[in-house]
N, C-alpha and C positions, 0 to 999 in steps of 0.2 A: 351744563348740569352734569352732576355728580349721579351717574348712575349706578346702584347698586343691586346686586342680588342676594337674597336670601334664600338658601336652600333650607326648606322646611323639614320637620321632623315628621315622623310615619304613622303617627297615632295621635287621636283625637284627645286624649290625654296629657300627653307631650306638648300638643300643641298649644292646648290651654295652657299649660306651665309656661311656654314659652311666651307668652303674649305680653305679661308686664314688662318683661327685658324688650322686647318689639316696641312698646309703647313709648317707654323709655327714650329708647333709642331715635324713633320718627320725633320725640319731642327736642331732643337734642341735634337734630339734624333735618329742621323743617324745610328745608328748600331741596333735599335729595329727591332724587326717583327712586321709589323702592319697588322691587319686583319681588313676589314669594313664588317660590318653585316647591310646589307640592304635588302629590299623588293625588289624583282624579277623584276619588272619593272625599278629600280633604278640602277641595276647591270650592263646595258650597259653604263651608266652616269660613273661610278666608275672605269668602266675599260677603261676609258680615260683619268685618272689622275695617275700619276706615283707613288703617295705618298704610294701605297698600295703592300704590298708583298702577298696580297690575299684578295679574296672577299668570304663571305658566303651568301647565298641567304635565307632571313628569310622566312619561309614557313608558310602559311596561316591556320588558324584554330586551335582547340587543340590539334589534333593529328600532323600537322604541328609543333606547336611550341615545343612539345616535342621530334620528331624529331630534330629540330634545337638544342635543349638543348643538347642533344644527341651528335651531330656532335661538337658541341662548346665544350664539354667534352672532346671528343678524342684530341682535339687542346692543351690542358694543359696549359692555358693562365695563367698568372700572374696576369694579371692586366685589368681591363676593364673599359673604359669611355662611360658613358651613355649620349648621346647628347639629345633624345626626353625627355621630361616632363611626360611620359605616366607610367602607370603601368607596363603593358605588355614588355616594353622596359627594366626592371629592372628585370623582375620576370627569363629571361634566361640567363645572367649570375650568379643570385643567385643560383637557380636551377644546374647549370651547375659545381659549386662550385668554382668558381672565387675567390680567397683569398681577393684579392683588388678589391672593385666596386666603383666607383666614378661618382656621378650624381647630378643634381640639385634637391631641395626638391618639395613635392608636389604628388597629387594622391596616400595617403596612402601608399607608398612606401618607406619611409625612413628607415624603419626596414630591408629593403634588400638591403641598401648601407652600405658602410663599413666607407665612407666618405661622408658627403653632404657637397655640396659646393654651397652657396648663391652668387646670383646674386650681383655683385657691380655697382651700379648706380653712375656714374660720370659725371661731364659735359663735353660734347662733345664726348661721349662715351656711347649712349644711343642705337645703333646700335645693331640688333641681332648678327651681326657678332663678337661683343665683347664679348658676352655670353658666345660663345662657346671656346672664347680665355680664357676668367677668368676660363672655367671649365677646360680647357687643360692645361694651362699654367698660374696659380694663382699669381706666381712668378714676370711673364712678365706685372703687373698692369698698366705699363706707356706704352708699346708696342702699335705702330701704326699699323692699317691695312694693310698689304701691297696688292697694286695692283694685281689682281689675272689675270693669262695669261692661259687659259686652250688650252692646246695642241690636234690638231686634226689631224688624219692618212689623209695622202697625195692623199691617194684614193677618200677619203669622200671629200677633198677638190675638187680634180679634177672633181669628178661626179656633186658635187653642181656648179660649174662653169661653166660645161657643159651643165646643164639643164637650165640656167638662161641666157647663150649667146646671146640668141635672144631679150631680154627685153632692152628697152632702160635705159640710166644713165642720172643722178642718180638714184640706184634701193633703193627702199623705201619699206620695209615689214612691213606689217599690221598683228598684231596678235589679232583678236577681240575674241578669246576664251580667259577662264579661269578655272582650274578645281574648284576653290570655288563656281563657279556658277553666278547667275544674281549680287551677290552683289560687284563683281569688274569686271564687264562687263560692258564696256561703250556700248551706243546704236548701232547696228549695222548701224542704219541711219546717225548716225555722221560718223562712218569709213567710209562708203560708200561716204558721201561728203567731206570728207576728201582726199578720194583716188581720185577723180574728180578734186579736185583742186588742187592737187600737180600735177595730171596728166597735167591740163592745163596750169597752171602758171608757172611750173618747168619743164614740159617734161620729168617728171619722169616715171620709169618703176614700175610698182607696184606688187609687190610679196605678196600673202595673204596666212599667214601659221597657222598652227593648228594641232593638233592629230588626228588619226582616226576618234573620236567619234565627232568632230568638223567639219568635211568635208562639212556637207551640209552648215551649217552657213558659212564656208569659201567662198564655193561655191556661194551662194548668191551673197555675198559680192563683191567678183571679177565678177561675172555676170555685177551686177549692175555698177560697175565702167566702165566696158568699155573694148575694146580691148587691152588697154594699162597695164591690169591687167590678173597675172596669179595665179592660184590656185595651190597649193602644199600641202596642208593640207591631211594627210594620203598617200602620194604617197613617203615618204623618210624614212629610219631608222633614229635613234638617231642622228649618227653620220652624217649623211648628212644633218639632219635637223640643227644642228648647224653650220656645214660649211656654209649651206646655209644664215643663218644669219649674218656669219663671212664675206660671200661676198658680203651683202649688203651695202650699204652707209648709211642706217640709219634705224633704228625699231623704229614703235610707237607702244605701246601694254600695255594692262592692267597690273595691278600688278599680277604677272604671274610667272612661270615659266622660260616661254620663254624670258621674258622681262629681268631676272637674268642672263639666257645663254647668251643672247645677248651683255650684260655688259660683261660677263665673258670672251668674245673672242674679247673686244676692240671696239665692232661698237657701234657707238653715239645712245644714245636711247632718245625719248620721251616717260614718264611713264606716264599713267592717272591714277589718285586714289581717291577713293572715300571719305570712313572715315577710311581706314586703313592708319596708321602712317607711312608715308617714312622716319621718322627720325629714326625709328626701322627697316624697312625692304626695304627701298629703295634702286634701283640698284647700285651697287658699281663699277661704270665704270669710262673712261675718259671724257668723253664728253655725258651728261645727263641733260636732264630737266624734272621736274616733275611739273605737272598740277595737281592742286587741288583747287575747290571751294568751301571747307567747312571747318568748323572750329570745326567740330564733331571728334573725334578721338577716336577709338577701335581698339585693337589688334585683339580681337577674335569675329568675326560677323557670324550670319547665314547665310546659302546660299543665301537665299534670303529677304535682308533687304531693304524694302521701302525707309528708311533714305538713306543708300548706292546708290539707284538705283537714286533718286533725286539728290544727290552730283555728280554723274558720270554725268547723263544728263546736269547738268547745265555747264559743261565744254562744251564751242561751238567749232564746227570744224573750225572756224577761228580761233581762240584761239592756236589751236592744230598745224594749218597750219603755224602760224606766227614761234612756236617753232620748229618744223620740218625745217623751211628754216633756223633758226639761227643756229641750230645743223648741217645742212648740210655746211653753210659756215665757223662755228667755225673747223669743223673737215676738210676741204679742205686744202690740203699743199699748203703754200704760194709759 
């Protein structure tokens, strides 16, 4: 059996953007035994994806790295594809003695790779999803990224529907947080004003979603919007959180993991961008609107960039409300 290790990326958003390439790779290699190596916090996400035969958690710290190396070595992989650009992601398959180790260049790690794959920059293929496709399947240079359909457990879908059953329809989810910090967060006052506008103009039920550490922010936004809003931040597991996104009619989100998850389950998205480049990291969804009022573009930005905060604040709630109403109309069955 051809045993292949995929060293996964470190964020939810990047993980979702890697899924189309991984699905294409599985389709091209149906008999291979694929194992995902992922951070513990991402293991529940990969368990929702039927692509992999096994999932290994990436343990933290030096001792954790050595234990991970030992676990990888015991499984006798023939090949490893290293999706991140980091030094550490290449160390593990190298120390584990995997004979074929394929990854992108950089971070002084090329000597640990048996094959270095350079990104292919071509018109119309700037999105990060194509970078993963070029790494995994360089022969598919002209292949298109197929739409992603993330399947969810029936019990998670039922729990999500029950939890939001009392909300008015259409239901709009607001995601005011972002793991990257203030550089990717639309001002909370803008989210509050948008929620009020959608509630008043379209009689929307408003959900405010986020992870546990964003619970206070989400509670403030929901409370300020009023009785039409419900805060679920920190109240659901990952599967139910994604199922809640699927049960909504629209999601308005920062450039974040939640934005990518909403697009992955087919929910229309209004995405709010500061100075990160949506042509490279935009949502891969059926109905998506990207709002950005800045000509600046940067892929890697600090957690708190004044330029990014200024660019995000320049997106007015009126502009977001108009985009939201357009998406709701476009996605409504005729």
